[in-house]
PyMOL Python script that loads the backbone (N, CA, C, O; Angstrom):
from pymol import cmd

cmd.read_pdbstr("""\
ATOM      1  N   MET A   1       0.743  -1.404  -0.232  1.00  0.00           N
ATOM      2  CA  MET A   1       0.169   0.234   0.061  1.00  0.00           C
ATOM      3  C   MET A   1       0.566   1.203   0.117  1.00  0.00           C
ATOM      4  O   MET A   1       0.120   2.275  -0.290  1.00  0.00           O
ATOM      5  N   GLY A   2       2.008   0.800   0.945  1.00  0.00           N
ATOM      6  CA  GLY A   2       2.894   2.413   0.890  1.00  0.00           C
ATOM      7  C   GLY A   2       3.808   2.636  -0.654  1.00  0.00           C
ATOM      8  O   GLY A   2       4.225   3.730  -1.035  1.00  0.00           O
ATOM      9  N   ASP A   3       3.976   1.403  -1.355  1.00  0.00           N
ATOM     10  CA  ASP A   3       4.572   1.462  -2.504  1.00  0.00           C
ATOM     11  C   ASP A   3       3.722   2.205  -3.058  1.00  0.00           C
ATOM     12  O   ASP A   3       4.100   3.344  -3.330  1.00  0.00           O
ATOM     13  N   LEU A   4       2.187   1.778  -3.432  1.00  0.00           N
ATOM     14  CA  LEU A   4       1.269   2.465  -4.387  1.00  0.00           C
ATOM     15  C   LEU A   4       1.358   4.080  -4.247  1.00  0.00           C
ATOM     16  O   LEU A   4       1.457   4.890  -5.169  1.00  0.00           O
ATOM     17  N   LEU A   5       1.304   4.308  -2.994  1.00  0.00           N
ATOM     18  CA  LEU A   5       1.490   5.741  -2.564  1.00  0.00           C
ATOM     19  C   LEU A   5       2.556   6.303  -3.061  1.00  0.00           C
ATOM     20  O   LEU A   5       2.451   7.124  -3.971  1.00  0.00           O
ATOM     21  N   SER A   6       3.566   6.002  -2.621  1.00  0.00           N
ATOM     22  CA  SER A   6       4.944   6.469  -2.727  1.00  0.00           C
ATOM     23  C   SER A   6       5.491   6.771  -4.018  1.00  0.00           C
ATOM     24  O   SER A   6       5.915   7.902  -4.254  1.00  0.00           O
ATOM     25  N   GLN A   7       5.525   5.534  -5.171  1.00  0.00           N
ATOM     26  CA  GLN A   7       6.356   5.505  -6.034  1.00  0.00           C
ATOM     27  C   GLN A   7       5.491   6.243  -7.106  1.00  0.00           C
ATOM     28  O   GLN A   7       4.320   6.620  -7.078  1.00  0.00           O
ATOM     29  N   ALA A   8       6.645   6.336  -8.241  1.00  0.00           N
ATOM     30  CA  ALA A   8       6.336   7.630  -9.290  1.00  0.00           C
ATOM     31  C   ALA A   8       5.248   7.062 -10.121  1.00  0.00           C
ATOM     32  O   ALA A   8       5.088   5.843 -10.062  1.00  0.00           O
ATOM     33  N   PRO A   9       4.517   7.732 -10.847  1.00  0.00           N
ATOM     34  CA  PRO A   9       3.438   7.254 -11.965  1.00  0.00           C
ATOM     35  C   PRO A   9       3.583   6.742 -13.196  1.00  0.00           C
ATOM     36  O   PRO A   9       2.752   6.498 -14.071  1.00  0.00           O
ATOM     37  N   ALA A  10       5.259   6.553 -13.131  1.00  0.00           N
ATOM     38  CA  ALA A  10       5.755   6.198 -14.119  1.00  0.00           C
ATOM     39  C   ALA A  10       5.788   4.728 -13.974  1.00  0.00           C
ATOM     40  O   ALA A  10       5.548   3.893 -14.846  1.00  0.00           O
ATOM     41  N   ASP A  11       6.202   4.495 -12.447  1.00  0.00           N
ATOM     42  CA  ASP A  11       6.296   2.907 -11.955  1.00  0.00           C
ATOM     43  C   ASP A  11       4.885   2.332 -11.521  1.00  0.00           C
ATOM     44  O   ASP A  11       4.747   1.150 -11.207  1.00  0.00           O
ATOM     45  N   GLY A  12       4.197   2.939 -11.524  1.00  0.00           N
ATOM     46  CA  GLY A  12       2.752   2.574 -11.201  1.00  0.00           C
ATOM     47  C   GLY A  12       2.446   2.817  -9.799  1.00  0.00           C
ATOM     48  O   GLY A  12       2.229   1.855  -9.063  1.00  0.00           O
ATOM     49  N   GLY A  13       2.401   4.203  -9.287  1.00  0.00           N
ATOM     50  CA  GLY A  13       2.594   4.888  -8.041  1.00  0.00           C
ATOM     51  C   GLY A  13       1.504   6.400  -8.518  1.00  0.00           C
ATOM     52  O   GLY A  13       1.225   7.035  -9.535  1.00  0.00           O
ATOM     53  N   LEU A  14       1.233   6.410  -7.308  1.00  0.00           N
ATOM     54  CA  LEU A  14       0.688   7.411  -6.909  1.00  0.00           C
ATOM     55  C   LEU A  14       1.442   9.149  -7.099  1.00  0.00           C
ATOM     56  O   LEU A  14       1.049  10.251  -7.484  1.00  0.00           O
ATOM     57  N   GLY A  15       2.493   8.654  -6.659  1.00  0.00           N
ATOM     58  CA  GLY A  15       3.833   9.572  -7.097  1.00  0.00           C
ATOM     59  C   GLY A  15       3.860  10.867  -5.871  1.00  0.00           C
ATOM     60  O   GLY A  15       4.262  12.021  -6.019  1.00  0.00           O
ATOM     61  N   LEU A  16       3.138  10.046  -4.327  1.00  0.00           N
ATOM     62  CA  LEU A  16       3.019  11.407  -3.413  1.00  0.00           C
ATOM     63  C   LEU A  16       4.442  11.316  -2.911  1.00  0.00           C
ATOM     64  O   LEU A  16       4.814  12.469  -2.689  1.00  0.00           O
ATOM     65  N   GLY A  17       5.139  10.687  -2.710  1.00  0.00           N
ATOM     66  CA  GLY A  17       6.438  10.528  -2.271  1.00  0.00           C
ATOM     67  C   GLY A  17       6.222  10.214  -0.793  1.00  0.00           C
ATOM     68  O   GLY A  17       5.156  10.340  -0.190  1.00  0.00           O
ATOM     69  N   THR A  18       7.622   9.699  -0.194  1.00  0.00           N
ATOM     70  CA  THR A  18       7.314   9.169   1.222  1.00  0.00           C
ATOM     71  C   THR A  18       6.797  10.013   2.039  1.00  0.00           C
ATOM     72  O   THR A  18       5.702   9.740   2.532  1.00  0.00           O
ATOM     73  N   THR A  19       7.451  11.217   2.370  1.00  0.00           N
ATOM     74  CA  THR A  19       7.303  11.967   3.539  1.00  0.00           C
ATOM     75  C   THR A  19       5.480  12.542   3.443  1.00  0.00           C
ATOM     76  O   THR A  19       5.070  13.290   4.331  1.00  0.00           O
ATOM     77  N   VAL A  20       4.720  12.182   2.521  1.00  0.00           N
ATOM     78  CA  VAL A  20       3.486  12.469   2.076  1.00  0.00           C
ATOM     79  C   VAL A  20       2.635  10.830   2.581  1.00  0.00           C
ATOM     80  O   VAL A  20       1.825  10.750   3.505  1.00  0.00           O
ATOM     81  N   THR A  21       2.894  10.163   2.077  1.00  0.00           N
ATOM     82  CA  THR A  21       2.684   8.566   1.971  1.00  0.00           C
ATOM     83  C   THR A  21       2.893   8.194   4.122  1.00  0.00           C
ATOM     84  O   THR A  21       2.060   7.464   4.659  1.00  0.00           O
ATOM     85  N   SER A  22       4.083   8.838   4.986  1.00  0.00           N
ATOM     86  CA  SER A  22       4.099   8.621   6.036  1.00  0.00           C
ATOM     87  C   SER A  22       3.028   9.421   6.952  1.00  0.00           C
ATOM     88  O   SER A  22       2.273   8.856   7.744  1.00  0.00           O
ATOM     89  N   VAL A  23       3.073  10.862   6.720  1.00  0.00           N
ATOM     90  CA  VAL A  23       1.996  11.631   6.828  1.00  0.00           C
ATOM     91  C   VAL A  23       0.348  11.045   7.183  1.00  0.00           C
ATOM     92  O   VAL A  23      -0.375  11.307   8.144  1.00  0.00           O
ATOM     93  N   ILE A  24       0.150  10.307   6.192  1.00  0.00           N
ATOM     94  CA  ILE A  24      -1.024   9.652   5.667  1.00  0.00           C
ATOM     95  C   ILE A  24      -1.288   8.546   6.746  1.00  0.00           C
ATOM     96  O   ILE A  24      -2.338   8.576   7.388  1.00  0.00           O
ATOM     97  N   PHE A  25      -0.245   7.462   6.975  1.00  0.00           N
ATOM     98  CA  PHE A  25      -0.371   6.415   7.734  1.00  0.00           C
ATOM     99  C   PHE A  25      -0.266   7.147   8.545  1.00  0.00           C
ATOM    100  O   PHE A  25      -1.446   7.269   8.874  1.00  0.00           O
ATOM    101  N   LEU A  26       0.396   7.918   9.312  1.00  0.00           N
ATOM    102  CA  LEU A  26       0.178   8.567  11.302  1.00  0.00           C
ATOM    103  C   LEU A  26      -0.874   8.723  11.302  1.00  0.00           C
ATOM    104  O   LEU A  26      -1.579   8.159  12.139  1.00  0.00           O
ATOM    105  N   GLY A  27      -1.509   9.749  10.134  1.00  0.00           N
ATOM    106  CA  GLY A  27      -2.823  10.113  10.230  1.00  0.00           C
ATOM    107  C   GLY A  27      -3.944   8.916  10.647  1.00  0.00           C
ATOM    108  O   GLY A  27      -4.930   8.918  11.384  1.00  0.00           O
ATOM    109  N   ILE A  28      -3.441   8.131   9.998  1.00  0.00           N
ATOM    110  CA  ILE A  28      -4.823   6.663  10.036  1.00  0.00           C
ATOM    111  C   ILE A  28      -4.352   6.180  11.374  1.00  0.00           C
ATOM    112  O   ILE A  28      -5.266   6.005  12.180  1.00  0.00           O
ATOM    113  N   ILE A  29      -3.080   5.913  11.821  1.00  0.00           N
ATOM    114  CA  ILE A  29      -2.761   5.362  13.202  1.00  0.00           C
ATOM    115  C   ILE A  29      -3.421   5.866  14.253  1.00  0.00           C
ATOM    116  O   ILE A  29      -3.976   5.229  15.149  1.00  0.00           O
ATOM    117  N   ILE A  30      -3.324   7.391  14.078  1.00  0.00           N
ATOM    118  CA  ILE A  30      -3.672   8.371  15.506  1.00  0.00           C
ATOM    119  C   ILE A  30      -5.736   8.027  15.368  1.00  0.00           C
ATOM    120  O   ILE A  30      -6.516   7.713  16.267  1.00  0.00           O
ATOM    121  N   GLY A  31      -5.965   8.235  14.071  1.00  0.00           N
ATOM    122  CA  GLY A  31      -7.468   7.961  13.773  1.00  0.00           C
ATOM    123  C   GLY A  31      -7.646   6.615  15.245  1.00  0.00           C
ATOM    124  O   GLY A  31      -8.123   6.564  16.379  1.00  0.00           O
ATOM    125  N   VAL A  32      -6.877   5.672  14.225  1.00  0.00           N
ATOM    126  CA  VAL A  32      -7.346   4.139  15.162  1.00  0.00           C
ATOM    127  C   VAL A  32      -7.578   4.401  16.328  1.00  0.00           C
ATOM    128  O   VAL A  32      -8.637   4.361  16.955  1.00  0.00           O
ATOM    129  N   ALA A  33      -6.344   4.736  16.695  1.00  0.00           N
ATOM    130  CA  ALA A  33      -5.849   4.593  18.059  1.00  0.00           C
ATOM    131  C   ALA A  33      -6.972   5.376  19.218  1.00  0.00           C
ATOM    132  O   ALA A  33      -7.412   5.000  20.305  1.00  0.00           O
ATOM    133  N   THR A  34      -7.192   6.714  18.350  1.00  0.00           N
ATOM    134  CA  THR A  34      -8.177   7.755  19.008  1.00  0.00           C
ATOM    135  C   THR A  34      -9.978   7.131  19.035  1.00  0.00           C
ATOM    136  O   THR A  34     -10.753   7.308  19.976  1.00  0.00           O
ATOM    137  N   TYR A  35     -10.254   6.497  17.914  1.00  0.00           N
ATOM    138  CA  TYR A  35     -11.563   5.334  18.183  1.00  0.00           C
ATOM    139  C   TYR A  35     -11.523   4.469  18.999  1.00  0.00           C
ATOM    140  O   TYR A  35     -12.541   4.298  19.669  1.00  0.00           O
ATOM    141  N   LEU A  36     -10.511   3.735  19.209  1.00  0.00           N
ATOM    142  CA  LEU A  36     -10.715   2.552  19.889  1.00  0.00           C
ATOM    143  C   LEU A  36     -10.632   3.014  21.454  1.00  0.00           C
ATOM    144  O   LEU A  36     -11.354   2.429  22.262  1.00  0.00           O
ATOM    145  N   GLY A  37      -9.869   3.927  21.839  1.00  0.00           N
ATOM    146  CA  GLY A  37      -9.740   4.586  23.216  1.00  0.00           C
ATOM    147  C   GLY A  37     -10.857   5.055  23.779  1.00  0.00           C
ATOM    148  O   GLY A  37     -11.277   4.929  24.929  1.00  0.00           O
ATOM    149  N   ILE A  38     -11.466   5.825  22.490  1.00  0.00           N
ATOM    150  CA  ILE A  38     -12.867   6.244  22.639  1.00  0.00           C
ATOM    151  C   ILE A  38     -14.253   5.139  23.361  1.00  0.00           C
ATOM    152  O   ILE A  38     -14.984   5.164  24.350  1.00  0.00           O
ATOM    153  N   LYS A  39     -14.022   4.226  22.143  1.00  0.00           N
ATOM    154  CA  LYS A  39     -14.822   2.865  22.346  1.00  0.00           C
ATOM    155  C   LYS A  39     -14.951   2.195  23.649  1.00  0.00           C
ATOM    156  O   LYS A  39     -15.909   1.918  24.372  1.00  0.00           O
ATOM    157  N   VAL A  40     -13.472   1.999  23.727  1.00  0.00           N
ATOM    158  CA  VAL A  40     -13.618   1.189  24.908  1.00  0.00           C
ATOM    159  C   VAL A  40     -13.601   2.225  26.052  1.00  0.00           C
ATOM    160  O   VAL A  40     -13.668   1.628  27.126  1.00  0.00           O
ATOM    161  N   GLY A  41     -13.552   3.222  26.169  1.00  0.00           N
ATOM    162  CA  GLY A  41     -13.926   3.922  27.445  1.00  0.00           C
ATOM    163  C   GLY A  41     -15.911   4.031  27.382  1.00  0.00           C
ATOM    164  O   GLY A  41     -16.667   3.965  28.350  1.00  0.00           O
ATOM    165  N   ARG A  42     -16.132   4.135  26.516  1.00  0.00           N
ATOM    166  CA  ARG A  42     -17.696   3.767  26.650  1.00  0.00           C
ATOM    167  C   ARG A  42     -18.563   2.632  27.000  1.00  0.00           C
ATOM    168  O   ARG A  42     -19.750   2.563  27.317  1.00  0.00           O
ATOM    169  N   GLN A  43     -17.514   1.656  26.832  1.00  0.00           N
ATOM    170  CA  GLN A  43     -17.708   0.358  27.468  1.00  0.00           C
ATOM    171  C   GLN A  43     -17.923   0.291  28.262  1.00  0.00           C
ATOM    172  O   GLN A  43     -19.073   0.032  28.620  1.00  0.00           O
ATOM    173  N   ARG A  44     -16.652   0.541  29.283  1.00  0.00           N
ATOM    174  CA  ARG A  44     -16.309   0.716  30.389  1.00  0.00           C
ATOM    175  C   ARG A  44     -17.160   1.258  31.474  1.00  0.00           C
ATOM    176  O   ARG A  44     -17.465   0.853  32.596  1.00  0.00           O
ATOM    177  N   ARG A  45     -17.511   2.559  30.600  1.00  0.00           N
ATOM    178  CA  ARG A  45     -18.775   2.993  31.629  1.00  0.00           C
ATOM    179  C   ARG A  45     -19.862   2.704  31.283  1.00  0.00           C
ATOM    180  O   ARG A  45     -20.755   3.196  31.973  1.00  0.00           O
ATOM    181  N   VAL A  46     -20.200   2.012  30.372  1.00  0.00           N
ATOM    182  CA  VAL A  46     -21.765   1.100  30.717  1.00  0.00           C
ATOM    183  C   VAL A  46     -21.615   0.169  31.087  1.00  0.00           C
ATOM    184  O   VAL A  46     -22.704  -0.185  31.540  1.00  0.00           O
ATOM    185  N   ALA A  47     -20.606  -0.908  31.287  1.00  0.00           N
ATOM    186  CA  ALA A  47     -20.113  -1.854  32.075  1.00  0.00           C
ATOM    187  C   ALA A  47     -20.621  -1.253  33.832  1.00  0.00           C
ATOM    188  O   ALA A  47     -21.486  -1.625  34.626  1.00  0.00           O
ATOM    189  N   ALA A  48     -19.587  -0.193  33.852  1.00  0.00           N
ATOM    190  CA  ALA A  48     -19.791   0.066  35.145  1.00  0.00           C
ATOM    191  C   ALA A  48     -21.646   0.421  35.766  1.00  0.00           C
ATOM    192  O   ALA A  48     -22.369  -0.135  36.593  1.00  0.00           O
ATOM    193  N   SER A  49     -21.832   1.721  34.762  1.00  0.00           N
ATOM    194  CA  SER A  49     -23.198   1.815  34.786  1.00  0.00           C
ATOM    195  C   SER A  49     -24.251   0.632  35.761  1.00  0.00           C
ATOM    196  O   SER A  49     -24.924   0.596  36.792  1.00  0.00           O
ATOM    197  N   ALA A  50     -23.776  -0.333  34.475  1.00  0.00           N
ATOM    198  CA  ALA A  50     -24.793  -1.592  34.663  1.00  0.00           C
ATOM    199  C   ALA A  50     -24.201  -2.412  36.305  1.00  0.00           C
ATOM    200  O   ALA A  50     -24.786  -3.273  36.961  1.00  0.00           O
ATOM    201  N   GLU A  51     -23.480  -2.052  36.452  1.00  0.00           N
ATOM    202  CA  GLU A  51     -23.283  -3.192  37.123  1.00  0.00           C
ATOM    203  C   GLU A  51     -23.656  -2.328  38.501  1.00  0.00           C
ATOM    204  O   GLU A  51     -24.186  -2.978  39.402  1.00  0.00           O
ATOM    205  N   GLN A  52     -23.384  -0.724  38.757  1.00  0.00           N
ATOM    206  CA  GLN A  52     -24.004   0.098  39.519  1.00  0.00           C
ATOM    207  C   GLN A  52     -25.955  -0.159  39.862  1.00  0.00           C
ATOM    208  O   GLN A  52     -26.751  -0.029  40.792  1.00  0.00           O
ATOM    209  N   ASP A  53     -25.939  -0.522  38.634  1.00  0.00           N
ATOM    210  CA  ASP A  53     -27.564  -0.504  38.634  1.00  0.00           C
ATOM    211  C   ASP A  53     -28.087  -1.500  39.471  1.00  0.00           C
ATOM    212  O   ASP A  53     -28.870  -1.365  40.412  1.00  0.00           O
ATOM    213  N   ALA A  54     -27.468  -2.711  38.939  1.00  0.00           N
ATOM    214  CA  ALA A  54     -27.310  -4.258  39.318  1.00  0.00           C
ATOM    215  C   ALA A  54     -27.485  -4.182  41.085  1.00  0.00           C
ATOM    216  O   ALA A  54     -28.486  -4.588  41.675  1.00  0.00           O
ATOM    217  N   VAL A  55     -26.294  -3.581  41.740  1.00  0.00           N
ATOM    218  CA  VAL A  55     -26.007  -3.245  43.128  1.00  0.00           C
ATOM    219  C   VAL A  55     -26.957  -2.200  43.927  1.00  0.00           C
ATOM    220  O   VAL A  55     -26.798  -1.992  45.129  1.00  0.00           O
ATOM    221  N   LEU A  56     -28.131  -1.452  43.020  1.00  0.00           N
ATOM    222  CA  LEU A  56     -28.675  -0.634  43.861  1.00  0.00           C
ATOM    223  C   LEU A  56     -29.812  -1.569  43.855  1.00  0.00           C
ATOM    224  O   LEU A  56     -30.406  -1.561  44.933  1.00  0.00           O
ATOM    225  N   ALA A  57     -30.378  -2.503  42.833  1.00  0.00           N
ATOM    226  CA  ALA A  57     -31.330  -2.649  43.003  1.00  0.00           C
ATOM    227  C   ALA A  57     -31.544  -4.074  43.615  1.00  0.00           C
ATOM    228  O   ALA A  57     -32.604  -4.690  43.726  1.00  0.00           O
ATOM    229  N   ALA A  58     -30.098  -4.503  44.039  1.00  0.00           N
ATOM    230  CA  ALA A  58     -30.150  -5.633  44.777  1.00  0.00           C
ATOM    231  C   ALA A  58     -30.506  -5.305  46.522  1.00  0.00           C
ATOM    232  O   ALA A  58     -30.818  -6.126  47.384  1.00  0.00           O
ATOM    233  N   ALA A  59     -30.366  -4.135  46.622  1.00  0.00           N
ATOM    234  CA  ALA A  59     -30.110  -3.291  47.802  1.00  0.00           C
ATOM    235  C   ALA A  59     -31.529  -3.193  48.178  1.00  0.00           C
ATOM    236  O   ALA A  59     -31.861  -2.545  49.171  1.00  0.00           O
TER     237      ALA A  59
END
""", "prot")
cmd.dss("prot")
cmd.show_as("cartoon", "prot")
cmd.util.cbc("prot")
cmd.orient("prot")
C-alpha cells in the first residue's frame, strides 16, 4: 500500500512521495487509536453503570 502511494506514476504509483505517505499513515494510526480509546472508554462506563444499577437494585 505504501509503495502504491509513494512510487512515481511511471512506476505504477501515485507519486505522493515518502513524506506524504508517512503522514497519511500516521494520521490513520492516530485516528484508529483515538477511535478505539473512545470506544473502550464508553464500554467501561456502560459496564460500570450496569454493575452499579444491579447493586442498587439488590439493596
